N, C-alpha and C positions, 0 to 999 in steps of 0.2 A: 528628798532626804531619805536615806536608808540608814536605820539603825539595827543593831543586834537585838536579838529577842529579849536579852536582859536589860536592854537600854543602856549598856555600859559603853558601847562602841559606836561611832558614826562611821560607817563603811562608805558612804558616797553622799555628796550633795552637790547640787547645781542650780544656777539661774534658769529660768524658761519664762520668756516674755519678749515684749516689744519695746518701742521707745514711749508707749503711752502708759497710763496708769492701770494696770491690771487689777482693779479693785475687786472684781470677781474672781479672776484668776482660774486655777486649777480647781474644778468641782468634782471630777470623777477619775479615779485611776483604779486600774485592775492589773494583778499580777499574773503572768503566764507561768513563770518560774521564779527562782530566787533572784535573778538579774534580768528578766525580760518583762515588759509590761506595756500596756496601753494607758494614754492619758487624754483626757478631754478638758478643754479651758475656753474661756472667753478672753479675746484678745481687743484692745482699744486702738491698736495701730498695726501697721505692716510689720509682720516679723521679719528677722534677718533672713536673707535668701537660703541660708543652710538648713532652716527649719522646714522649708517646702521642698519635696522633692519632685523629680521630673515625671510628667505624665500622670499626676494624680487627678482625682475626680474634680478637684477645684483649686487651682493653683494661684488664684488672684485674690489679693485683699479688696473687698468691694466697698470699704468705708464703713463709718459709724462704729459698731461692734461686729466681729465675725466669730463663729465657733471655730475650733481648731481640734483636730484628732491627730494624736501621733502614736506610732508604735516604736519602741525601743527594743532593739534584738539583744543588747546588754545595756548595762546601767547608763552608758553614755554613747551608745552607738544607735543613731537613728535608722530604722528601717524605712519609714515614711512618715510624712507630715502633709496634711491637707487642710485647707479651709472648708467650712460649709456655711453657706448663707448668701446674702444678696446685699443691696446697697442701704438697708435699714440697719436697725440694731438687733443683733441676734445674740442669744444667750445660751450657753451650752450648760445643761443640767446633769446629765448621766450617760453612762455607757455600760455595756455588757459585751462579751465576745463570745462567739460560737467556737466550736472545738475545731473547725476548718479555718479560721482566721478571720471570718466576717465580724463586723462590729455593728451592734445595734446601738443607736443613739437618740437622744430626745433633748429637747429644748424649746425655745420660742423665739419668734422674730416679728419685725414690723413691716415686712415687704412681702410682695408676692414672689414666690420662688418657683423655679421650674420642677414640676413634679415628675417622678418616675414611677410608674405603675401605681398611681393614685388610688387609694382605696376608699375614700371619703370625698364628698363633694368639696372642692377646693374653696377656702375662703377667699374673699376679695383682697385680703392683705391690707385693709384700711385701718386695722387696729392690730393689737398683739395677738397672734395666733400660735397654736401649739405646733411643733415641728418634730417628726419622728422619721427615723430612716434606717436603712442598712447599708453598710460600705463593704464592698467586695474585699477579699483577702489580701489583695495587693494595693487597695485603695486607689485604683485607676478608675472606678465607676461606683455609682449607686445602684445596688439592685433594687432598692425601694426608697422612695423619698416623698413624704407627704406633708402638707400644710393643712391643719384642721382648726376651725375657729367658728365663733358666732358673731354676735354684734359688738362685743366688748373685748375685754382683756382675757386671753385664754393661754394656759401654759401646760406643757407636758413636762412633769418633774422628775419621773422615774419610770425606767423600763426594766422588765424582767423577761428572759427568754425561757420558754417551756416548749421543748421540742422545736417544731417549726412556727410556733406562735409567739408573738410579741404582746405581752400584757403590760398595760402602762396606767399610770395615775397622774393627775394634775387638778387644775381648777379651770372652770367653765363659766362663761357668761352665757346670757340668754342666746338662743339660737344655735347653740353648740349641737352638732349632729349626733343624736343617739339611735338606737335601733328600732324603736317603735314599740309595739304593744307587748312584746315578749320579754322586755328587760325589767330589771328590778323596779326603776323609776325613770319614766320618760318625761317627767314634768319638773322644769327648772324651778328651784324653790326661793332664790334670794339673790343678792348681787353677784356672788360666785358660788358655785356648788363643787364639792368633790366630784370629779369624773373618773370613772374606771372603764378602760377600754382594751380591746384586743383586736389584732390584725396578723395576717400571715407574714411570715418573713419576706416574702417576695411581694407583698402588696395585691393589688388587684381588686376590682370590683366583687363583691359578695364575701370578702374576708373580713370586713369590718364589723366591729359591734362595740357599743359604749352604753353606760347607763349613768345616771346622776345619783348622787347620794349626799344629803346635807340637811341644813336648817334653812331658815329664811333670812340668814345674815350671810357673811363672807366665810366660805369654807375652802379648804385647801388640802388636796391630797398630796402628801410629801414622799411617800415612799410604797413600794409594793415587793412583796417577796413571796416566793413558793415555800410553802411549809408541808412537811411530810409527818404526820402523827401516826404512831404505832401503838395499837393496844396491847394487852397483856397476852393475847393470843396470836400476835404477830400480823394482824390485819393492819394494812395501811390505808389512811385516808389523806388525800392531797387536796390542799386548798390554798387560796391566795389571802395573804395578809396585807391589807391596806392600812396605812396610817398617816395622820396628818394632823390638822388643826381646824377648830370651829369657833365662830365668835358670837353664836347665838344660842338659845336653848331650844329644845324640841328635837334634838338628834334622834332618829329612830335607833332604838337600841332593843337587843333581844336577851 
């Protein structure tokens, strides 16, 4: 739905979904202009054929739940629509777009996907794994697609674009790959830890990094944002703000 800024007028509204129950539904939407936007959602059944455009990266509904990414050139004119996922249950969590029209996206799934320029060792897909990728400007191929996980349930909940790097956060089980001795925390601390990671926008070995952060209980990274702080002399400091939830005590604080 599109409302005027004073909330007094409904400018446009429409349904978006399949014949299934979209109980998760649209989880991310990003505006390009006043009437052009990207949307990401989780679908529980095959979408109407008009929602999937010819020649896209993934034109077939694979069963269970699938991710779905669409771009609308105007409020009700579809530029493209594509699935992302496999035969298991895939959940769409977030998207951001590059100035050239590429889309970075994040989610999680329960099956082994076909990676493109994988940057981390692929999980075996035996449990819930994080999924992160980049869709090219015309949605005809993935520039990058990765499945990352440990021995249990893992999720990538949010992604932020900083230049040519994707920064992301989520929740990680034991065995989730981190970067070794140089990171903030390479020791898994509980049932799930907050995980913060980075990877090139085109993937590839050597571009991946990640660290744990959390307590001895269940912790979740829900969001990540780039923040620029300017002091009174005009000097800028750029840092990443990560936010989420913890269920135990002992969170490292400064």
